[in-house]
N, C-alpha and C positions, 0 to 999 in steps of 0.2 A: 114707060118700055121697060120690059120684064127683063131679068137679071142678065139671062143670056143675049139677050141682043144689046143692053147697055155695056155688056163686058165685051161686046164684039167692035161696040163703035170705042171703044176705050184703048182696046189694040190687047186685051188681057183675059182671063178667066172668070168664070162665076166666084170659082174660090177665091180669086185675090180680091174681089167686091167682099166678099165676105172675110176676109181677115182683114182689109181695111177697113172696113165696117167694127170689129172686133176689135181693132187695134187701136179706134178712136180717130183714124184717119178721115175716114166718109161717115157723117151724120148720117143716121139710121132711116131707111126712105119709107115713104111713104106705104102703107100697104091696102092691096086690094080687098074685095070682101070675103075672097077665098081665101086671104091671110098671104099672094104674092107681093115679093118688095113689087114696087113702080116706082124707079128710074125716072129723074127728069134729065134735061138735059148739061143742066148744071153740076148734077154727079157725075157726068160723063165728063164736064171737062176738068172737074177736081180731082177724078182718075186719070187722066192725063199729066197733070202738074204732079203727081203724086210718083208716077212711074216716071217722068220726068227727072224729079230731082231724085228717085232714088237712083237712077240711071245715072246720075252726077258725081255719088258716093255717100250720100248721105242714108242716113239708117233709119228704120220704121220709129227708133227713140228720139230722135234729132227731129224727125217729121210728127213727132206725138207734141213736141215741145213747139211746135210751129201751127197747129193744128186750124186756130182760131182763125190764121193768117191765110192758110191755104187758098181758101175764096181766091182773095185777092190777086193771085198770079197767076187766075183764069181766065183772064178776062182780057180782050183784043183791043189796044197794046196790053200788058202785063202791068199790075197795079205795083205799086213798091210796099213792101212785104211787114209793113206795119199794122202793131193794130187800131182800133179808132181813135184810141187817146195819141197817136202817133208814136208809140214806145215803139222802139227798134231794139228790144232787149233778145229776141232770138236772133239779131243780128252776130252774137257770140256763137251759135251752130254754126254759120258760115263764114266767121272767122275761124274759126277752128279747123274746118274744111280745108279753106283756101293753106292756112298753114301745113295741113298734113299734103297737100299737093305740090307746094311750094317743097317740100321736105321731099320728097318724093320726085321730083322733078333734078334737086340736088344732086341728089343719091345716082339716078339714073346716068348722069351728066359725068360723073365721077369714075361710075362704071364705065360709061362709054368710051374715056379717054385713056382710062386702065387700059381698054382690050384694044386699044387703036397703038399706043404704046406698045404694047406685048407682041402685037399683033405685027405693026406695020413701021413700026419705030418711028413715028408720026403722032402727033393729036388731031 
């Protein structure tokens, strides 16, 4: 399918597909004889995974370090994020993101408690 159709199927824009390709998150698609990009269903599934992971707070750079494993997450059910040798070195990216989320939850919890005490005299 052409770039516009693939982008619509993945819930994004053609510009985003080109960006993901430029950054190494999406392998270059096949080209039609006219030179247009030709995406298959696996590319659409991969873009959905990329968008989901970005929405969870991972960065493009985080995903670049996991790019060889992104295809594993597009299946139903999603596979574990390991490379073919069973290596889980990409888990560091996820561990750092989880730690950042935990720190933010702690900060927000303290802020909420402080606001409750100042406003209502209670926790």
